Backbone of each chain as nested JSON, in Angstrom:
{
  "chains": [
    {"id": "A", "residues": [
      {"number": 1, "name": "MET", "atoms": {"N": [94.115, -40.186, -153.503], "CA": [94.209, -40.805, -152.599], "C": [94.406, -39.688, -150.75]}},
      {"number": 2, "name": "ARG", "atoms": {"N": [95.101, -39.149, -150.582], "CA": [95.707, -38.287, -149.479], "C": [93.641, -38.07, -148.916]}},
      {"number": 3, "name": "THR", "atoms": {"N": [93.312, -37.286, -149.856], "CA": [91.936, -36.54, -149.703], "C": [91.613, -37.651, -149.651]}},
      {"number": 4, "name": "VAL", "atoms": {"N": [91.211, -38.595, -149.917], "CA": [90.511, -39.888, -150.036], "C": [90.966, -40.088, -148.696]}},
      {"number": 5, "name": "ALA", "atoms": {"N": [91.991, -40.959, -148.272], "CA": [92.212, -41.363, -147.355], "C": [92.103, -40.832, -146.074]}},
      {"number": 6, "name": "LEU", "atoms": {"N": [92.394, -39.477, -145.852], "CA": [92.222, -38.052, -145.144], "C": [90.543, -37.89, -144.191]}},
      {"number": 7, "name": "VAL", "atoms": {"N": [89.785, -38.305, -145.145], "CA": [88.702, -37.719, -145.36], "C": [87.578, -39.631, -144.278]}},
      {"number": 8, "name": "VAL", "atoms": {"N": [88.697, -40.858, -144.465], "CA": [87.708, -42.206, -144.205], "C": [88.681, -41.943, -142.56]}},
      {"number": 9, "name": "CYS", "atoms": {"N": [90.439, -40.947, -141.87], "CA": [90.662, -40.813, -141.228], "C": [89.674, -40.118, -139.906]}},
      {"number": 10, "name": "ILE", "atoms": {"N": [88.773, -39.813, -140.411], "CA": [87.894, -38.317, -139.969], "C": [86.685, -38.7, -139.382]}},
      {"number": 11, "name": "THR", "atoms": {"N": [86.335, -39.52, -140.161], "CA": [84.783, -40.633, -140.083], "C": [85.385, -41.634, -139.428]}},
      {"number": 12, "name": "GLN", "atoms": {"N": [86.904, -41.854, -138.731], "CA": [87.086, -43.128, -138.151], "C": [87.279, -42.601, -136.866]}},
      {"number": 13, "name": "VAL", "atoms": {"N": [87.108, -41.248, -136.991], "CA": [87.546, -40.577, -135.357], "C": [86.588, -40.506, -135.266]}},
      {"number": 14, "name": "ALA", "atoms": {"N": [85.794, -39.877, -135.975], "CA": [83.809, -39.294, -135.433], "C": [83.038, -40.691, -135.156]}},
      {"number": 15, "name": "ILE", "atoms": {"N": [83.443, -41.893, -135.616], "CA": [82.568, -43.139, -134.899], "C": [83.541, -43.029, -133.574]}},
      {"number": 16, "name": "ALA", "atoms": {"N": [84.977, -43.775, -132.854], "CA": [84.961, -43.223, -131.74], "C": [84.886, -42.287, -130.902]}},
      {"number": 17, "name": "CYS", "atoms": {"N": [84.31, -40.956, -131.471], "CA": [83.333, -40.468, -130.817], "C": [81.623, -40.874, -129.879]}},
      {"number": 18, "name": "SER", "atoms": {"N": [80.874, -41.326, -131.249], "CA": [80.04, -41.829, -130.931], "C": [80.284, -42.729, -129.994]}},
      {"number": 19, "name": "LEU", "atoms": {"N": [81.906, -43.957, -130.203], "CA": [81.316, -44.596, -129.635], "C": [81.433, -44.434, -127.803]}},
      {"number": 20, "name": "LEU", "atoms": {"N": [81.742, -43.299, -127.659], "CA": [81.972, -42.988, -125.876], "C": [80.276, -42.372, -125.679]}},
      {"number": 21, "name": "VAL", "atoms": {"N": [80.222, -42.152, -126.633], "CA": [77.898, -42.278, -125.653], "C": [78.012, -44.037, -124.884]}},
      {"number": 22, "name": "ARG", "atoms": {"N": [78.849, -45.06, -125.68], "CA": [78.533, -46.385, -124.842], "C": [79.21, -46.407, -124.039]}},
      {"number": 23, "name": "LEU", "atoms": {"N": [80.04, -45.985, -124.285], "CA": [81.299, -45.883, -122.309], "C": [80.945, -44.867, -121.872]}},
      {"number": 24, "name": "GLY", "atoms": {"N": [79.996, -43.862, -121.83], "CA": [79.711, -42.749, -120.154], "C": [78.159, -44.198, -120.148]}},
      {"number": 25, "name": "LEU", "atoms": {"N": [77.376, -44.048, -120.735], "CA": [76.309, -45.112, -120.632], "C": [76.084, -46.417, -119.911]}},
      {"number": 26, "name": "GLY", "atoms": {"N": [76.801, -47.148, -120.529], "CA": [76.751, -48.263, -120.718], "C": [76.587, -48.874, -119.414]}},
      {"number": 27, "name": "PRO", "atoms": {"N": [75.609, -50.249, -119.096], "CA": [74.727, -49.81, -117.969], "C": [76.143, -51.258, -116.924]}},
      {"number": 28, "name": "THR", "atoms": {"N": [76.697, -52.166, -117.748], "CA": [77.569, -53.276, -116.641], "C": [78.851, -52.373, -117.265]}},
      {"number": 29, "name": "VAL", "atoms": {"N": [79.593, -52.808, -116.7], "CA": [81.329, -52.344, -116.921], "C": [81.322, -53.437, -118.254]}},
      {"number": 30, "name": "SER", "atoms": {"N": [80.711, -54.603, -118.629], "CA": [81.339, -55.281, -119.924], "C": [81.06, -54.212, -121.136]}},
      {"number": 31, "name": "ASP", "atoms": {"N": [80.435, -54.017, -120.824], "CA": [79.417, -53.003, -122.165], "C": [80.935, -51.859, -122.078]}},
      {"number": 32, "name": "ARG", "atoms": {"N": [81.337, -51.667, -121.225], "CA": [82.363, -49.887, -121.181], "C": [83.726, -50.934, -121.598]}},
      {"number": 33, "name": "ILE", "atoms": {"N": [84.085, -52.114, -121.813], "CA": [85.37, -52.581, -121.9], "C": [84.594, -53.341, -123.484]}},
      {"number": 34, "name": "VAL", "atoms": {"N": [83.856, -53.956, -123.984], "CA": [83.072, -53.632, -125.5], "C": [83.815, -52.5, -125.797]}},
      {"number": 35, "name": "ALA", "atoms": {"N": [83.625, -51.733, -126.104], "CA": [83.274, -50.072, -126.289], "C": [85.292, -49.777, -126.585]}},
      {"number": 36, "name": "ILE", "atoms": {"N": [85.936, -50.273, -125.409], "CA": [87.08, -49.428, -124.367], "C": [88.055, -49.908, -126.196]}},
      {"number": 37, "name": "ASN", "atoms": {"N": [87.751, -51.657, -126.021], "CA": [87.942, -51.656, -128.111], "C": [87.872, -52.001, -128.849]}},
      {"number": 38, "name": "ALA", "atoms": {"N": [86.44, -50.968, -128.766], "CA": [86.04, -50.562, -130.594], "C": [86.969, -49.128, -130.405]}},
      {"number": 39, "name": "ILE", "atoms": {"N": [86.834, -48.682, -129.299], "CA": [87.491, -47.231, -129.221], "C": [88.089, -47.54, -129.878]}},
      {"number": 40, "name": "SER", "atoms": {"N": [89.48, -48.192, -128.959], "CA": [91.041, -48.172, -129.505], "C": [91.482, -49.476, -131.378]}},
      {"number": 41, "name": "ILE", "atoms": {"N": [90.483, -50.23, -131.369], "CA": [90.341, -50.417, -132.735], "C": [90.664, -49.182, -133.728]}},
      {"number": 42, "name": "GLN", "atoms": {"N": [89.003, -48.313, -133.793], "CA": [88.904, -47.403, -134.465], "C": [89.954, -46.405, -134.615]}},
      {"number": 43, "name": "LEU", "atoms": {"N": [90.905, -45.894, -133.73], "CA": [91.348, -44.999, -133.653], "C": [93.163, -45.565, -134.331]}},
      {"number": 44, "name": "ALA", "atoms": {"N": [93.066, -46.801, -133.846], "CA": [94.329, -47.595, -134.479], "C": [94.367, -46.962, -135.897]}},
      {"number": 45, "name": "VAL", "atoms": {"N": [93.046, -47.723, -136.335], "CA": [92.422, -47.875, -138.336], "C": [93.19, -46.098, -139.282]}},
      {"number": 46, "name": "ALA", "atoms": {"N": [92.522, -45.343, -137.5], "CA": [92.667, -43.611, -138.175], "C": [93.901, -43.643, -137.592]}},
      {"number": 47, "name": "VAL", "atoms": {"N": [95.069, -43.845, -136.931], "CA": [95.896, -43.567, -137.458], "C": [96.569, -44.088, -138.61]}},
      {"number": 48, "name": "LEU", "atoms": {"N": [96.478, -45.339, -138.487], "CA": [96.711, -46.209, -139.383], "C": [96.358, -45.736, -141.315]}},
      {"number": 49, "name": "PHE", "atoms": {"N": [95.169, -44.397, -141.335], "CA": [94.827, -43.853, -142.45], "C": [95.955, -42.472, -142.456]}},
      {"number": 50, "name": "TYR", "atoms": {"N": [96.005, -41.813, -140.652], "CA": [96.276, -40.477, -140.918], "C": [97.982, -40.505, -141.675]}},
      {"number": 51, "name": "ALA", "atoms": {"N": [98.238, -41.891, -141.4], "CA": [99.784, -41.826, -142.375], "C": [99.877, -41.963, -142.962]}},
      {"number": 52, "name": "VAL", "atoms": {"N": [98.584, -42.376, -143.906], "CA": [98.257, -42.364, -145.675], "C": [98.071, -40.695, -145.802]}},
      {"number": 53, "name": "ALA", "atoms": {"N": [97.703, -40.366, -145.332], "CA": [96.925, -39.246, -145.315], "C": [98.242, -38.442, -145.127]}},
      {"number": 54, "name": "ALA", "atoms": {"N": [99.326, -38.312, -144.358], "CA": [100.751, -36.878, -143.933], "C": [101.761, -37.676, -144.424]}},
      {"number": 55, "name": "ASP", "atoms": {"N": [101.898, -39.04, -145.538], "CA": [102.518, -39.752, -145.973], "C": [104.463, -39.974, -145.066]}},
      {"number": 56, "name": "ARG", "atoms": {"N": [103.773, -40.115, -143.702], "CA": [104.535, -40.355, -143.179], "C": [104.567, -42.2, -142.897]}},
      {"number": 57, "name": "VAL", "atoms": {"N": [105.999, -42.941, -142.416], "CA": [106.093, -44.283, -142.43], "C": [106.16, -44.489, -140.9]}},
      {"number": 58, "name": "ALA", "atoms": {"N": [106.578, -42.883, -140.084], "CA": [106.409, -43.758, -138.83], "C": [105.121, -43.47, -137.576]}},
      {"number": 59, "name": "TYR", "atoms": {"N": [104.26, -42.704, -138.87], "CA": [103.236, -43.013, -137.184], "C": [102.594, -44.471, -137.905]}},
      {"number": 60, "name": "LEU", "atoms": {"N": [102.736, -45.882, -138.699], "CA": [102.412, -46.921, -138.36], "C": [102.788, -47.886, -137.007]}},
      {"number": 61, "name": "ASP", "atoms": {"N": [104.529, -48.09, -136.867], "CA": [104.713, -47.41, -135.337], "C": [103.32, -47.626, -133.971]}},
      {"number": 62, "name": "VAL", "atoms": {"N": [103.106, -45.971, -134.27], "CA": [101.885, -46.132, -133.349], "C": [100.472, -46.765, -133.712]}},
      {"number": 63, "name": "ALA", "atoms": {"N": [100.77, -47.32, -134.772], "CA": [99.065, -48.383, -135.126], "C": [99.565, -49.704, -134.631]}},
      {"number": 64, "name": "ILE", "atoms": {"N": [100.529, -49.829, -134.868], "CA": [100.741, -51.21, -134.22], "C": [100.441, -51.325, -132.568]}},
      {"number": 65, "name": "TRP", "atoms": {"N": [101.456, -50.43, -132.592], "CA": [101.638, -50.494, -130.617], "C": [99.941, -50.537, -129.963]}},
      {"number": 66, "name": "MET", "atoms": {"N": [99.4, -49.268, -130.339], "CA": [98.085, -48.619, -130.507], "C": [97.209, -51.018, -130.441]}},
      {"number": 67, "name": "VAL", "atoms": {"N": [97.723, -50.805, -131.304], "CA": [96.176, -52.315, -131.204], "C": [96.564, -52.987, -130.267]}},
      {"number": 68, "name": "ALA", "atoms": {"N": [98.037, -53.597, -130.129], "CA": [98.759, -54.45, -129.03], "C": [98.359, -54.215, -128.236]}},
      {"number": 69, "name": "PHE", "atoms": {"N": [98.768, -52.593, -127.59], "CA": [97.749, -52.63, -126.044], "C": [96.166, -51.86, -126.056]}},
      {"number": 70, "name": "GLY", "atoms": {"N": [95.691, -52.171, -126.903], "CA": [94.384, -52.204, -126.817], "C": [93.172, -53.657, -126.635]}},
      {"number": 71, "name": "TYR", "atoms": {"N": [94.399, -54.521, -127.185], "CA": [94.471, -55.675, -127.012], "C": [94.783, -56.499, -125.318]}},
      {"number": 72, "name": "LEU", "atoms": {"N": [95.805, -56.029, -124.855], "CA": [96.185, -55.83, -123.329], "C": [95.553, -55.485, -122.541]}},
      {"number": 73, "name": "THR", "atoms": {"N": [94.79, -54.538, -122.792], "CA": [93.944, -53.945, -121.875], "C": [92.472, -54.071, -121.702]}},
      {"number": 74, "name": "SER", "atoms": {"N": [91.906, -54.693, -122.425], "CA": [90.356, -55.213, -122.588], "C": [91.22, -57.486, -121.915]}},
      {"number": 75, "name": "PHE", "atoms": {"N": [91.969, -57.428, -122.166], "CA": [92.434, -58.699, -121.791], "C": [92.816, -58.691, -120.191]}},
      {"number": 76, "name": "ILE", "atoms": {"N": [93.665, -57.543, -119.454], "CA": [93.155, -57.287, -118.005], "C": [92.134, -57.342, -117.353]}},
      {"number": 77, "name": "TRP", "atoms": {"N": [90.926, -56.073, -118.372], "CA": [89.839, -55.415, -117.845], "C": [89.32, -56.844, -117.865]}},
      {"number": 78, "name": "SER", "atoms": {"N": [89.208, -58.065, -118.265], "CA": [88.729, -58.856, -118.473], "C": [88.779, -59.936, -117.056]}},
      {"number": 79, "name": "ARG", "atoms": {"N": [89.731, -59.824, -117.16], "CA": [90.395, -61.033, -116.346], "C": [90.178, -60.532, -114.909]}},
      {"number": 80, "name": "TYR", "atoms": {"N": [90.37, -59.368, -114.884], "CA": [89.648, -58.652, -113.248], "C": [87.671, -59.209, -113.635]}},
      {"number": 81, "name": "LEU", "atoms": {"N": [87.18, -58.641, -114.363], "CA": [85.543, -58.853, -114.181], "C": [85.865, -60.372, -113.609]}},
      {"number": 82, "name": "GLU", "atoms": {"N": [86.49, -61.157, -114.084], "CA": [87.011, -62.92, -114.06], "C": [86.769, -62.871, -112.055]}},
      {"number": 83, "name": "ARG", "atoms": {"N": [88.002, -62.467, -111.824], "CA": [88.431, -62.986, -110.928], "C": [88.218, -61.853, -109.844]}},
      {"number": 84, "name": "GLY", "atoms": {"N": [87.902, -60.722, -109.807], "CA": [88.49, -59.655, -109.159], "C": [89.219, -59.048, -108.68]}},
      {"number": 85, "name": "LEU", "atoms": {"N": [90.358, -60.063, -108.048], "CA": [91.591, -59.15, -107.964], "C": [93.117, -59.696, -109.343]}},
      {"number": 86, "name": "LEU", "atoms": {"N": [93.627, -58.596, -109.11], "CA": [94.955, -59.423, -109.973], "C": [95.648, -60.597, -109.848]}}
    ]},
    {"id": "B", "residues": [
      {"number": 1, "name": "MET", "atoms": {"N": [91.737, -29.574, -144.08], "CA": [90.744, -30.595, -143.901], "C": [91.786, -31.139, -142.102]}},
      {"number": 2, "name": "PHE", "atoms": {"N": [92.632, -30.639, -141.705], "CA": [93.702, -32.011, -140.773], "C": [92.622, -30.762, -139.252]}},
      {"number": 3, "name": "TRP", "atoms": {"N": [91.79, -30.193, -139.63], "CA": [91.427, -29.278, -138.284], "C": [90.217, -30.021, -137.465]}},
      {"number": 4, "name": "ALA", "atoms": {"N": [90.33, -30.817, -139.489], "CA": [88.447, -31.872, -138.12], "C": [88.828, -32.108, -137.357]}},
      {"number": 5, "name": "LEU", "atoms": {"N": [90.25, -33.11, -137.793], "CA": [90.851, -34.14, -137.024], "C": [91.4, -33.228, -135.163]}},
      {"number": 6, "name": "ASP", "atoms": {"N": [91.949, -32.503, -135.296], "CA": [92.284, -31.578, -133.977], "C": [90.829, -31.74, -132.604]}},
      {"number": 7, "name": "TYR", "atoms": {"N": [90.007, -31.166, -133.73], "CA": [88.702, -30.667, -132.771], "C": [88.527, -31.653, -132.307]}},
      {"number": 8, "name": "LEU", "atoms": {"N": [87.949, -32.884, -133.209], "CA": [87.744, -34.213, -133.025], "C": [88.304, -34.994, -131.809]}},
      {"number": 9, "name": "CYS", "atoms": {"N": [89.538, -35.07, -131.841], "CA": [90.665, -35.673, -130.742], "C": [90.681, -34.242, -129.064]}},
      {"number": 10, "name": "LEU", "atoms": {"N": [90.11, -33.522, -129.557], "CA": [90.061, -32.365, -128.131], "C": [88.947, -32.478, -128.172]}},
      {"number": 11, "name": "LEU", "atoms": {"N": [87.8, -32.891, -128.739], "CA": [86.453, -33.134, -128.353], "C": [86.599, -34.425, -127.457]}},
      {"number": 12, "name": "ALA", "atoms": {"N": [86.519, -35.508, -128.008], "CA": [87.246, -36.832, -126.806], "C": [87.484, -36.625, -125.782]}},
      {"number": 13, "name": "ILE", "atoms": {"N": [88.417, -35.59, -125.763], "CA": [89.731, -35.652, -124.471], "C": [89.067, -35.034, -123.083]}},
      {"number": 14, "name": "VAL", "atoms": {"N": [88.067, -34.124, -123.886], "CA": [87.275, -33.392, -123.171], "C": [85.955, -34.125, -122.576]}},
      {"number": 15, "name": "VAL", "atoms": {"N": [85.337, -34.67, -123.545], "CA": [84.361, -36.103, -122.456], "C": [84.794, -36.961, -121.728]}},
      {"number": 16, "name": "THR", "atoms": {"N": [85.878, -37.475, -122.349], "CA": [86.42, -38.593, -121.388], "C": [86.534, -38.146, -119.977]}},
      {"number": 17, "name": "ALA", "atoms": {"N": [87.362, -36.841, -119.844], "CA": [87.907, -36.671, -118.454], "C": [86.801, -35.978, -117.884]}},
      {"number": 18, "name": "ALA", "atoms": {"N": [85.572, -35.357, -119.099], "CA": [83.752, -35.324, -117.695], "C": [83.836, -36.646, -117.112]}},
      {"number": 19, "name": "LEU", "atoms": {"N": [83.257, -37.629, -117.991], "CA": [83.889, -38.857, -117.725], "C": [84.065, -39.71, -116.372]}},
      {"number": 20, "name": "THR", "atoms": {"N": [85.538, -39.358, -116.575], "CA": [86.629, -39.485, -115.308], "C": [86.13, -39.249, -114.168]}},
      {"number": 21, "name": "VAL", "atoms": {"N": [85.311, -38.252, -114.255], "CA": [85.164, -37.708, -113.099], "C": [84.235, -37.49, -112.591]}},
      {"number": 22, "name": "LEU", "atoms": {"N": [82.42, -37.85, -113.753], "CA": [81.265, -37.602, -113.332], "C": [80.362, -38.889, -113.014]}},
      {"number": 23, "name": "LEU", "atoms": {"N": [81.066, -39.943, -113.516], "CA": [80.718, -41.465, -113.045], "C": [81.231, -41.896, -112.145]}},
      {"number": 24, "name": "ARG", "atoms": {"N": [80.005, -42.646, -111.402], "CA": [79.975, -43.028, -110.008], "C": [80.306, -44.37, -109.63]}},
      {"number": 25, "name": "ASN", "atoms": {"N": [80.739, -45.511, -111.062], "CA": [81.166, -46.823, -110.597], "C": [82.848, -46.824, -110.984]}},
      {"number": 26, "name": "LEU", "atoms": {"N": [83.553, -47.425, -110.089], "CA": [84.927, -47.069, -109.196], "C": [85.908, -47.613, -110.531]}},
      {"number": 27, "name": "ALA", "atoms": {"N": [85.406, -48.755, -110.925], "CA": [85.66, -49.962, -112.37], "C": [85.829, -48.681, -113.865]}},
      {"number": 28, "name": "ALA", "atoms": {"N": [84.682, -48.502, -113.783], "CA": [83.972, -47.751, -115.086], "C": [84.648, -46.241, -115.656]}},
      {"number": 29, "name": "SER", "atoms": {"N": [85.382, -45.586, -114.143], "CA": [86.524, -44.255, -114.292], "C": [87.003, -44.789, -114.539]}},
      {"number": 30, "name": "VAL", "atoms": {"N": [87.857, -45.885, -113.969], "CA": [89.305, -45.762, -114.485], "C": [89.108, -46.507, -115.401]}},
      {"number": 31, "name": "LEU", "atoms": {"N": [88.083, -47.37, -116.889], "CA": [87.495, -47.215, -118.138], "C": [88.101, -45.599, -118.422]}},
      {"number": 32, "name": "ALA", "atoms": {"N": [87.246, -45.465, -117.771], "CA": [87.393, -43.707, -118.731], "C": [88.767, -42.929, -118.996]}},
      {"number": 33, "name": "LEU", "atoms": {"N": [88.976, -43.223, -117.937], "CA": [90.888, -42.906, -117.897], "C": [91.8, -43.345, -118.735]}},
      {"number": 34, "name": "SER", "atoms": {"N": [91.482, -44.323, -119.22], "CA": [92.25, -45.511, -119.939], "C": [91.931, -44.762, -121.35]}},
      {"number": 35, "name": "THR", "atoms": {"N": [90.712, -45.296, -122.17], "CA": [90.355, -44.25, -122.698], "C": [90.543, -42.931, -123.446]}},
      {"number": 36, "name": "MET", "atoms": {"N": [91.205, -41.745, -122.166], "CA": [91.095, -40.851, -122.215], "C": [92.726, -41.106, -122.886]}},
      {"number": 37, "name": "GLY", "atoms": {"N": [93.354, -42.178, -122.818], "CA": [94.871, -42.226, -122.748], "C": [94.972, -42.59, -124.984]}},
      {"number": 38, "name": "VAL", "atoms": {"N": [93.75, -43.15, -124.798], "CA": [94.336, -43.633, -126.244], "C": [93.931, -42.347, -126.767]}},
      {"number": 39, "name": "VAL", "atoms": {"N": [92.311, -41.557, -126.828], "CA": [92.236, -41.034, -127.587], "C": [94.081, -39.432, -127.395]}},
      {"number": 40, "name": "LEU", "atoms": {"N": [94.082, -39.567, -126.259], "CA": [95.968, -38.759, -126.588], "C": [96.746, -38.866, -127.172]}},
      {"number": 41, "name": "THR", "atoms": {"N": [96.299, -40.336, -127.71], "CA": [97.794, -40.571, -128.317], "C": [97.405, -40.9, -129.454]}},
      {"number": 42, "name": "ALA", "atoms": {"N": [96.002, -40.621, -130.074], "CA": [95.206, -40.177, -131.278], "C": [96.071, -38.625, -131.667]}},
      {"number": 43, "name": "SER", "atoms": {"N": [96.019, -38.282, -130.796], "CA": [95.814, -36.746, -130.445], "C": [96.864, -36.459, -130.308]}},
      {"number": 44, "name": "PHE", "atoms": {"N": [98.145, -36.854, -129.923], "CA": [100.16, -36.687, -130.089], "C": [100.336, -37.035, -131.439]}},
      {"number": 45, "name": "VAL", "atoms": {"N": [99.707, -37.963, -132.179], "CA": [99.671, -38.382, -133.961], "C": [99.015, -37.355, -134.4]}},
      {"number": 46, "name": "VAL", "atoms": {"N": [98.272, -36.401, -134.139], "CA": [97.964, -35.436, -135.027], "C": [98.578, -34.162, -134.929]}},
      {"number": 47, "name": "LEU", "atoms": {"N": [98.836, -34.132, -133.893], "CA": [100.12, -33.566, -133.73], "C": [101.521, -32.851, -133.739]}},
      {"number": 48, "name": "ALA", "atoms": {"N": [101.735, -34.634, -135.213], "CA": [102.975, -34.958, -135.504], "C": [103.8, -35.298, -134.338]}},
      {"number": 49, "name": "ALA", "atoms": {"N": [103.396, -35.902, -133.689], "CA": [104.475, -36.564, -132.303], "C": [104.743, -37.493, -131.648]}},
      {"number": 50, "name": "PRO", "atoms": {"N": [105.162, -39.067, -132.933], "CA": [104.782, -40.1, -132.505], "C": [105.585, -40.41, -131.862]}},
      {"number": 51, "name": "ASP", "atoms": {"N": [106.918, -40.527, -131.362], "CA": [107.165, -40.925, -130.811], "C": [107.1, -40.462, -129.086]}},
      {"number": 52, "name": "VAL", "atoms": {"N": [106.55, -39.555, -128.861], "CA": [105.699, -38.949, -127.861], "C": [103.91, -39.644, -127.91]}},
      {"number": 53, "name": "ALA", "atoms": {"N": [103.845, -40.401, -128.654], "CA": [102.494, -41.076, -128.505], "C": [103.09, -42.635, -128.331]}},
      {"number": 54, "name": "LEU", "atoms": {"N": [104.283, -42.74, -128.85], "CA": [104.108, -44.182, -128.013], "C": [104.395, -44.778, -126.622]}},
      {"number": 55, "name": "ALA", "atoms": {"N": [105.556, -43.835, -125.884], "CA": [105.664, -43.049, -124.258], "C": [103.721, -43.604, -123.702]}},
      {"number": 56, "name": "GLU", "atoms": {"N": [103.033, -42.245, -124.339], "CA": [101.723, -42.044, -124.489], "C": [100.726, -43.394, -124.441]}},
      {"number": 57, "name": "ILE", "atoms": {"N": [101.632, -43.972, -124.389], "CA": [100.434, -45.625, -124.961], "C": [100.452, -46.259, -123.625]}},
      {"number": 58, "name": "VAL", "atoms": {"N": [102.248, -46.755, -123.711], "CA": [102.334, -47.556, -122.493], "C": [101.769, -47.27, -121.065]}},
      {"number": 59, "name": "VAL", "atoms": {"N": [102.077, -45.29, -121.12], "CA": [101.682, -45.43, -119.756], "C": [100.317, -44.57, -120.135]}},
      {"number": 60, "name": "GLY", "atoms": {"N": [99.915, -44.502, -120.466], "CA": [98.257, -43.836, -120.136], "C": [97.225, -45.316, -120.794]}},
      {"number": 61, "name": "THR", "atoms": {"N": [97.024, -46.108, -121.196], "CA": [96.908, -46.995, -121.442], "C": [96.648, -48.39, -120.826]}},
      {"number": 62, "name": "VAL", "atoms": {"N": [97.787, -48.889, -120.429], "CA": [98.365, -49.845, -119.975], "C": [99.752, -49.404, -118.139]}},
      {"number": 63, "name": "ALA", "atoms": {"N": [99.929, -49.008, -118.187], "CA": [100.64, -48.772, -116.947], "C": [99.793, -47.793, -116.015]}},
      {"number": 64, "name": "MET", "atoms": {"N": [99.131, -46.758, -116.119], "CA": [98.482, -46.072, -115.048], "C": [96.632, -47.421, -114.505]}},
      {"number": 65, "name": "PRO", "atoms": {"N": [96.167, -47.266, -115.662], "CA": [94.969, -48.352, -115.256], "C": [95.656, -48.988, -114.415]}},
      {"number": 66, "name": "VAL", "atoms": {"N": [96.78, -49.922, -114.175], "CA": [96.691, -51.673, -114.293], "C": [97.553, -50.502, -112.575]}},
      {"number": 67, "name": "LEU", "atoms": {"N": [98.432, -49.711, -112.138], "CA": [98.126, -49.299, -110.886], "C": [96.785, -49.378, -110.13]}},
      {"number": 68, "name": "TYR", "atoms": {"N": [96.289, -48.36, -110.951], "CA": [94.479, -47.703, -110.279], "C": [94.132, -48.857, -110.258]}},
      {"number": 69, "name": "PHE", "atoms": {"N": [93.935, -49.695, -110.763], "CA": [93.309, -51.863, -111.138], "C": [94.098, -52.539, -109.807]}},
      {"number": 70, "name": "VAL", "atoms": {"N": [95.236, -52.523, -109.189], "CA": [95.476, -53.054, -107.955], "C": [95.022, -52.424, -106.972]}},
      {"number": 71, "name": "ALA", "atoms": {"N": [94.543, -51.11, -107.158], "CA": [94.384, -50.281, -105.641], "C": [93.002, -50.433, -105.52]}},
      {"number": 72, "name": "LEU", "atoms": {"N": [92.316, -50.405, -106.882], "CA": [90.637, -51.218, -106.301], "C": [90.697, -52.519, -106.081]}},
      {"number": 73, "name": "GLY", "atoms": {"N": [91.8, -53.141, -106.609], "CA": [91.815, -55.114, -106.019], "C": [92.036, -55.036, -103.74]}},
      {"number": 74, "name": "LYS", "atoms": {"N": [92.702, -53.883, -103.839], "CA": [93.173, -53.806, -102.502], "C": [92.425, -53.443, -101.598]}},
      {"number": 75, "name": "LEU", "atoms": {"N": [91.228, -52.215, -102.278], "CA": [90.419, -51.683, -101.421], "C": [89.41, -52.417, -101.836]}},
      {"number": 76, "name": "ARG", "atoms": {"N": [89.238, -53.906, -102.4], "CA": [88.232, -55.06, -102.188], "C": [86.537, -54.072, -102.239]}},
      {"number": 77, "name": "THR", "atoms": {"N": [86.594, -53.423, -103.627], "CA": [85.257, -52.48, -104.295], "C": [84.238, -53.593, -104.288]}},
      {"number": 78, "name": "VAL", "atoms": {"N": [83.261, -52.624, -105.403], "CA": [81.505, -53.894, -104.716], "C": [81.618, -54.446, -106.062]}},
      {"number": 79, "name": "ILE", "atoms": {"N": [83.076, -54.465, -106.678], "CA": [83.362, -55.665, -107.678], "C": [82.904, -56.436, -108.027]}},
      {"number": 80, "name": "ARG", "atoms": {"N": [83.853, -56.946, -106.456], "CA": [82.991, -58.43, -106.14], "C": [82.168, -58.712, -105.315]}},
      {"number": 81, "name": "GLU", "atoms": {"N": [81.389, -57.849, -105.315], "CA": [80.134, -58.411, -104.261], "C": [79.079, -57.78, -104.989]}},
      {"number": 82, "name": "ASN", "atoms": {"N": [79.038, -56.86, -106.55], "CA": [77.406, -57.446, -107.268], "C": [77.607, -57.985, -108.281]}},
      {"number": 83, "name": "ALA", "atoms": {"N": [77.52, -58.712, -108.434], "CA": [77.356, -59.919, -108.91], "C": [76.499, -59.795, -110.802]}},
      {"number": 84, "name": "ASP", "atoms": {"N": [75.799, -58.676, -110.9], "CA": [75.166, -58.299, -111.666], "C": [76.501, -57.322, -112.106]}},
      {"number": 85, "name": "LEU", "atoms": {"N": [76.7, -56.494, -111.579], "CA": [77.741, -55.177, -111.598], "C": [77.381, -53.766, -112.153]}},
      {"number": 86, "name": "GLY", "atoms": {"N": [75.816, -54.061, -111.187], "CA": [75.678, -52.847, -111.658], "C": [75.439, -51.439, -111.655]}},
      {"number": 87, "name": "GLU", "atoms": {"N": [75.464, -50.018, -111.361], "CA": [75.624, -49.051, -111.359], "C": [75.621, -48.112, -110.508]}},
      {"number": 88, "name": "GLU", "atoms": {"N": [73.978, -48.478, -110.561], "CA": [74.273, -47.421, -109.019], "C": [73.883, -48.095, -107.742]}},
      {"number": 89, "name": "ARG", "atoms": {"N": [75.351, -48.829, -107.48], "CA": [74.732, -49.639, -105.73], "C": [76.453, -49.368, -105.663]}},
      {"number": 90, "name": "GLY", "atoms": {"N": [77.225, -48.036, -106.761], "CA": [78.135, -47.589, -106.047], "C": [79.019, -47.285, -104.304]}},
      {"number": 91, "name": "PRO", "atoms": {"N": [80.059, -47.22, -104.147], "CA": [80.611, -47.363, -102.332], "C": [80.316, -46.18, -101.705]}}
    ]}
  ]
}
């Protein structure tokens, strides 16, 4: 079970690394916002599976905070694109 | 197999740092900096420091990009002028 969780975690981080291509190449800022949102969610799920693989409960807090602040980041940047100023 | 996570996180940190320096658009550069905060958080978790990871989330993902965001708003950059948010028409 732990090995399966670790393999899933490594795969999630590899997917997040491949999403960096869209972050670098994306022609518009909207593409980059979607890319950073996807990277944040992928890394939060990776931390979740890493908590299973390492058998530590303390890592679950980090996953919760990563999801919450990833959402907040994409929300802030979307508002920035909509209005221009804060 | 934990070394694969270490190397993937280090690769992502290097790539996002290079994107922060190399991108021409200011908003895209700050987005790459925010991504580096997220990847640093995952790296701290892999290095078995979850409390440092919590501090890194708050500072690197939200606080520092918002500061840059306010600075970009004060500068009145190309974001408001370009309707299509194009890449090549930097300042």
